[in-house]
C-alpha positions as CSV (number, residue, x, y, z in Angstrom):
1,M,0.0,0.0,0.0
2,G,1.3,3.5,-0.9
3,K,1.7,6.5,1.3
4,Q,-0.7,9.5,1.1
5,T,0.7,12.7,-0.3
6,N,-1.1,16.0,-0.4
7,I,-0.5,18.5,-3.2
8,R,-1.9,22.0,-3.9
9,L,-3.0,23.0,-7.4
10,D,-4.6,26.1,-8.6
11,D,-8.2,25.8,-9.8
12,A,-7.4,25.8,-13.6
13,V,-4.6,23.2,-13.3
14,K,-6.8,21.0,-11.1
15,A,-9.7,21.2,-13.6
16,A,-7.4,20.4,-16.5
17,A,-5.8,17.5,-14.6
18,E,-9.3,16.1,-13.7
19,D,-10.3,16.3,-17.4
20,R,-7.2,14.4,-18.5
21,A,-7.7,11.8,-15.8
22,K,-11.3,11.3,-16.9
23,R,-10.3,10.9,-20.5
24,R,-7.8,8.2,-19.4
25,G,-10.4,6.5,-17.2
26,L,-8.5,7.4,-14.1
27,S,-9.2,9.2,-10.9
28,L,-7.2,12.4,-10.3
29,Q,-5.2,10.4,-7.7
30,G,-4.4,7.6,-10.2
31,Y,-3.5,10.1,-12.9
32,V,-1.1,12.0,-10.7
33,A,0.5,8.8,-9.3
34,D,1.0,7.6,-12.9
35,L,2.7,10.9,-13.9
36,I,5.0,10.7,-11.0
37,E,5.9,7.1,-11.5
38,A,6.6,7.6,-15.2
39,D,8.9,10.6,-14.4
40,V,10.8,8.6,-11.7
41,N,11.2,5.6,-14.1
42,Q,12.3,7.8,-16.9
43,S,14.9,9.5,-14.7
44,R,16.1,6.1,-13.3
45,A,16.5,4.8,-16.9
46,A,18.4,7.8,-18.0
47,F,20.7,7.6,-15.0
48,M,21.4,3.9,-15.6
49,A,22.1,4.4,-19.3
50,G,24.5,7.2,-18.4
51,A,26.2,5.1,-15.8
52,A,26.6,2.2,-18.2
53,S,28.0,4.5,-20.9
54,F,30.5,5.9,-18.4
55,L,31.6,2.5,-17.2
56,T,32.0,1.3,-20.8
57,A,34.1,4.4,-21.7
58,Y,36.4,4.0,-18.7
59,T,36.7,0.2,-18.3
60,D,40.4,0.3,-19.3
61,V,41.1,3.0,-16.8
62,F,39.5,1.1,-14.0
63,D,41.2,-2.1,-15.0
64,A,44.6,-0.4,-15.0
65,E,43.9,1.2,-11.6
66,V,42.4,-1.7,-9.7
67,G,43.3,-4.7,-11.9
68,E,41.0,-7.5,-13.0
69,D,41.3,-9.5,-9.8
70,R,40.3,-6.7,-7.4
71,Y,37.6,-8.8,-5.9
72,P,38.7,-12.4,-6.0
73,G,35.8,-14.7,-5.1
74,L,33.2,-12.8,-7.1
75,Q,31.9,-14.6,-10.0
76,D,33.3,-13.7,-13.4
77,A,31.0,-11.8,-15.8
78,P,28.9,-14.0,-18.1
79,A,30.7,-15.1,-21.2
80,A,29.8,-13.2,-24.4
81,T,27.4,-15.0,-26.6
82,S,27.8,-15.5,-30.3
83,K,25.2,-12.8,-30.8
84,D,27.3,-10.3,-28.8
85,A,30.4,-11.1,-30.9
86,A,28.6,-10.1,-34.1
């Protein structure tokens, strides 16, 4: 179960939001929750893509600094598949 959050909207924004919610078959609460969730997920995805890009770009630098066996005992990365090699 989610937590309750209160927001303040001016009358025109609230009316427009209620209209959009109704057209989507949602309550105002459901509409606002969907908007926030979509924004959070989009931000999370953008961050993860940026982090992956950074790590890819600097893998050689990290390997040179800490070496490949920095954490012995951790499982090796999965082997590349033939699809990855293409």
